[in-house]
C-alpha positions as a printed Julia matrix, in Angstrom:
129×3 Matrix{Float64}:
 -172.86  108.18   -98.26
 -170.97  109.98   -95.46
 -172.29  112.75   -93.27
 -170.12  115.34   -94.99
 -171.32  114.62   -98.53
 -174.49  115.91  -100.15
 -175.45  114.66  -103.6
 -177.46  117.19  -105.64
 -178.53  117.09  -109.28
 -175.48  119.11  -110.36
 -172.71  117.89  -108.12
 -171.73  116.13  -104.91
 -170.82  118.58  -102.17
 -168.27  118.17   -99.43
 -168.53  120.45   -96.43
 -165.19  122.02   -97.44
 -166.61  122.82  -100.9
 -169.76  124.26   -99.38
 -167.8   126.54   -97.04
 -165.51  127.63   -99.87
 -168.52  128.42  -102.07
 -170.52  130.27   -99.4
 -167.61  132.33   -98.06
 -165.84  132.87  -101.39
 -162.61  131.27  -100.19
 -160.42  128.34  -101.26
 -160.83  124.81   -99.92
 -157.26  125.12   -98.57
 -158.39  128.19   -96.58
 -161.12  126.08   -94.98
 -158.42  123.72   -93.67
 -156.71  126.68   -91.99
 -160.04  127.75   -90.4
 -160.53  124.28   -88.92
 -156.92  124.14   -87.71
 -157.37  127.4    -85.81
 -160.76  126.27   -84.52
 -159.3   122.99   -83.25
 -156.12  124.43   -81.73
 -157.36  127.8    -80.47
 -155.91  131.27   -81.06
 -152.65  130.88   -82.96
 -149.76  132.7    -84.58
 -149.14  132.29   -88.32
 -145.95  130.28   -87.66
 -147.81  127.83   -85.41
 -150.51  127.22   -88.01
 -147.93  126.8    -90.78
 -146.06  124.22   -88.73
 -149.2   122.23   -87.82
 -150.55  122.01   -91.37
 -147.14  121.75   -93.03
 -147.49  124.82   -95.26
 -145.18  127.79   -95.7
 -145.77  130.98   -93.77
 -146.81  133.09   -96.8
 -149.42  130.51   -97.87
 -150.91  130.51   -94.37
 -150.75  134.33   -94.25
 -152.82  134.54   -97.47
 -155.3   131.94   -96.19
 -155.73  133.8    -92.9
 -156.26  137.08   -94.8
 -158.98  135.39   -96.89
 -160.57  134.0    -93.72
 -160.54  137.43   -92.07
 -162.13  139.0    -95.17
 -164.81  136.28   -95.04
 -165.47  136.95   -91.34
 -164.35  133.47   -90.23
 -161.22  134.58   -88.38
 -160.43  137.59   -86.21
 -156.98  139.04   -85.56
 -155.86  140.21   -82.12
 -152.73  142.18   -81.32
 -150.69  140.98   -78.35
 -148.3   143.59   -76.94
 -144.92  142.45   -75.66
 -143.75  144.04   -72.36
 -140.27  144.75   -73.71
 -141.85  146.5    -76.7
 -143.3   145.4    -79.97
 -146.24  143.11   -80.6
 -147.44  140.06   -82.51
 -150.79  138.9    -83.86
 -152.83  135.87   -82.96
 -155.72  134.62   -85.05
 -158.94  133.25   -83.63
 -161.66  131.37   -85.55
 -165.33  132.18   -85.02
 -167.25  129.29   -83.4
 -168.39  126.51   -85.75
 -172.05  127.08   -84.78
 -171.73  130.71   -85.87
 -170.21  129.64   -89.21
 -173.09  127.17   -89.71
 -175.65  129.94   -89.08
 -173.99  132.15   -91.7
 -173.97  129.24   -94.18
 -177.67  128.52   -93.61
 -178.59  132.21   -93.93
 -176.57  132.53   -97.15
 -178.17  129.41   -98.66
 -181.68  130.67   -97.81
 -180.92  134.05   -99.41
 -179.49  132.3   -102.47
 -182.59  130.1   -102.8
 -184.89  133.12  -102.47
 -182.91  135.03  -105.1
 -182.93  132.04  -107.46
 -186.69  131.6   -107.07
 -187.24  135.31  -107.74
 -184.97  135.18  -110.78
 -186.81  132.12  -112.15
 -190.22  133.75  -111.5
 -189.16  136.82  -113.45
 -187.82  134.87  -116.45
 -189.92  134.95  -119.58
 -189.82  132.21  -122.19
 -189.09  134.78  -124.92
 -186.0   136.02  -123.06
 -184.62  132.52  -122.58
 -185.36  131.23  -126.08
 -183.86  134.37  -127.65
 -180.53  133.55  -126.04
 -180.37  130.21  -127.86
 -181.21  131.56  -131.27
 -179.31  134.84  -131.38
 -177.34  135.47  -134.52
């Protein structure tokens, strides 16, 4: 089994799936994050060209990544007037810390939920009319 796969009782995880799950984004958005991380601060057009996707698809992915806190937008002013945006990915180590923190919180919440479950509540759900 490869480094980027984790087999659990329910499913086999890829790192892309894990990031998508933790950050509430699409697997295709994760690809955009790694493209920006690899290539440095970029314009939408540059990303679209590198990953062979149309501009609007990349724009949506970048918006999702910004909402998730994985990408930051910076305005670059042009001397002659006007401006453009570049997008910068947060460092991979920072993303990993967020993932680990989220997983720990999830585990704690699941344990609490399980502790609070009563047999009567669970069994009732199966035999409701």
